[in-house]
C-alpha positions, -999 to 999 in steps of 0.1 A, spaced: -79 99 39 -68 99 78 -39 87 72 -18 72 41 -8 42 37 28 41 47 62 21 35 97 25 49 124 18 23 153 -4 40 188 8 29 197 -24 12 173 -12 -14 198 18 -23 229 -4 -20 246 -9 -55 250 -44 -61 285 -60 -67 295 -57 -103 301 -91 -105 263 -96 -102 242 -106 -131 234 -81 -158 195 -88 -152 197 -86 -118 214 -51 -125 188 -37 -144 162 -54 -115 182 -26 -92 184 4 -109 143 -1 -117 130 -9 -81 150 25 -79 128 37 -104 96 25 -93 101 39 -55 111 73 -64 83 75 -87 62 73 -52 73 102 -39 50 124 -63 15 103 -52 -5 117 -29 -24 84 -18 10 66 2 41 82 26 75 71 21 101 69 47 136 55 48 152 50 81 175 78 97 207 61 100 202 44 63 230 67 48 254 55 79 246 21 75 258 24 35 288 45 48 302 19 72 298 -10 47 318 7 21 289 13 1 284 52 0 285 74 -20 268 55 -48 287 68 -78 317 49 -78 299 18 -75 278 26 -97 299 34 -125 320 0 -119 284 -16 -122 273 1 -154 310 -4 -164 309 -42 -159 279 -49 -181 282 -23 -205 250 -3 -198 242 25 -215 205 22 -205 209 43 -180 236 76 -165 254 72 -134 244 104 -126 210 102 -130 207 68 -113 228 85 -87 202 110 -75 175 91 -77 196 74 -45 201 107 -33 168 121 -33 157 90 -17 180 92 14 181 134 16 141 142 9 127 113 23 111 116 59 122 94 86 100 68 101 113 72 134 107 108 133 70 104 119 66 75 149 86 90 176 107 55 180 145 63 183 159 30 189 161 -5 206 185 -26 224 174 -64 213 185 -99 218 181 -131 202 164 -121 173 148 -145 149 125 -139 117 107 -162 96 116 -165 73 149 -152 75 152 -118 62 181 -105 82 207 -124 68 198 -117 35 228 -89 34 265 -96 40 271 -64 50 274 -54 90 258 -20 85 229 -25 69 218 -63 91 222 -41 121 197 -9 110 174 -38 94 175 -55 129 166 -27 141 138 -15 120 124 -46 118 117 -47 153 104 -10 157 80 -17 127 68 -51 148 65 -34 178 45 -1 162 22 -29 146 14 -47 173 5 -19 198 -2 11 183 -27 31 156 -15 20 120 -22 41 88 -48 38 66 -42 6 46 -15 -6 69 23 2 69 49 -19 52 86 -25 48 107 -25 15 132 -51 13 158 -63 -13 138 -93 -14 109 -106 2 103 -140 6 69 -137 17 43 -110 25 46 -113 62 81 -121 83 70 -129 118 98 -114 142 109 -129 176 135 -116 199 140 -101 233 139 -65 241 163 -48 265 152 -14 259 134 3 237 138 42 232 105 65 221 83 95 225 50 80 225 25 76 250 6 46 235 28 17 242 26 -6 267 54 -20 286 70 -47 268 77 -83 276 113 -80 296 135 -109 291 140 -135 295 105 -133 278 104 -126 241 82 -99 222 63 -116 192 48 -98 164 48 -94 126 57 -69 98 46 -68 64 72 -69 38 74 -66 3 103 -64 -25 80 -43 -55 53 -21 -64 29 -47 -67 39 -66 -35 27 -27 -20 -7 -32 -30 -9 -68 -22 3 -57 14 -25 -35 13 -61 -41 27 -85 -23 1 -114 -29 27 -101 -9 58 -93 22 32 -129 20 21 -146 23 54 -118 42 70 -116 72 43 -122 105 55 -122 119 20 -128 110 -15 -97 101 -23 -95 72 4 -127 58 -15 -109 61 -50 -76 45 -39 -97 17 -24 -110 6 -56 -74 12 -74 -63 -11 -50 -95 -38 -55 -90 -32 -91 -53 -40 -91 -57 -71 -77 -89 -83 -94 -65 -81 -125 -39 -100 -107 -61 -125 -97 -71 -132 -136 -31 -132 -149 -34 -98 -162 -7 -77 -160 -26 -41 -146 -6 -10 -152 -12 16 -117 -9 45 -133 -40 32 -159 -65 24 -136 -98 45 -142 -122 50 -110 -157 62 -111 -168 95 -106 -176 95 -66 -210 114 -60 -215 134 -32 -231 111 -9 -214 80 -16 -190 78 7 -216 89 40 -240 60 26 -213 36 18 -196 39 51 -228 39 72 -239 9 58 -205 -8 62 -207 8 101 -240 -14 105 -229 -44 96 -195 -71 95 -165 -75 78 -181 -89 51 -197 -59 35 -165 -41 22 -151 -66 1 -188 -70 -19 -191 -36 -25 -161 -36 -40 -167 -67 -61 -198 -46 -71 -181 -15 -81 -155 -33 -103 -183 -51 -116 -199 -18 -127 -169 -6 -143 -160 -37 -161 -201 -41 -175 -199 -81 -157 -225 -98 -141 -252 -74 -160 -281 -97 -145 -274 -79 -113 -285 -47 -127 -318 -32 -129 -333 2 -139 -339 25 -111 -372 35 -112 -394 63 -105 -417 45 -87 -424 3 -78 -443 -3 -111 -423 -27 -139 -431 0 -166 -423 30 -147 -398 51 -163 -364 46 -152 -350 81 -134 -329 109 -150 -301 133 -147 -297 148 -175 -281 125 -200 -275 102 -163 -295 72 -166 -305 57 -128 -291 23 -123 -293 -2 -89 -270 -30 -88 -276 -62 -64 -248 -63 -37 -262 -90 -23 -300 -99 -7 -299 -69 16 -280 -39 2 -278 -24 -32 -251 -2 -55 -270 28 -70 -251 49 -93 -255 68 -126 -251 55 -159 -240 85 -182 -239 86 -223 -207 83 -226 -198 55 -203 -188 71 -174 -202 62 -140 -207 82 -112 -212 61 -75 -242 77 -59 -250 57 -29 -250 18 -11 -286 13 3 -307 -10 22 -329 -33 1 -364 -13 6 -345 22 -3 -353 31 -40 -337 65 -36 -305 81 -57 -289 114 -44 -292 137 -73 
């Protein structure tokens, strides 16, 4: 992939909830930390923290975390998790995760009259956490509006995300950065306006990603596989299923599939990539089989089906103009071969 989808985890996500919270809230806090920590070892997403996250937690008396965790666990009789294990996870996120400011070459912002819709800034009662969130949300909104985004976009992880996108409006007096692609921002009394994608869990993160953009922009087969996994995950959610990201399987990617797929997409509008992904998922699930035909050695209906060892060549209608060619293996596996125009009956070996 040319660049990884990215997420910045807001410091409030790491803040231990007050011991007076419900037991369900306590478990949700730990489960959320476990989910995000798993992504640190994933190759398809880049995880960032604010460089001032630890400072904000310390300013609000929430750091170090072990004492707060011990109080929380004792209050609710939580024995399913160990204090040191959970504390180690938060320390890992704080110390090993790159800073988004370093990666995106932005440093600080001096805002005034900030308003977010919905209001996410005032979801926390802590001054340090609120101040850091204000800085992060404005910087990310500016980057999202004016700068080249990573493949799949960039999301901000909040403790609670009321909607998928937050509208940001603020007067910006100063913006400190080392980029050469930022234009002159509106100067007070004019307002800057932008949007930030937000989520509060893994499902929300996947919903923020644009699988079609990833499909068209992928620079290797890992990007193609990621776009298919996202599309498959979202398809399952739309059908009221509870998919497990780790168990989603994708077809093998043939050596010429990415090139032919992207070539067709680049020659058309935005409508083709979703159709390709839909066709791939239907192929994976053996659905809409009336759209599938044997790819034969000739144009005749009685000509033998093309084979490659135990693989059988298949042609699935994407729409009236484009078709998905793939190899159907005897053991049930699928190898995506190419995306072709209507009059193209070739299939890469």
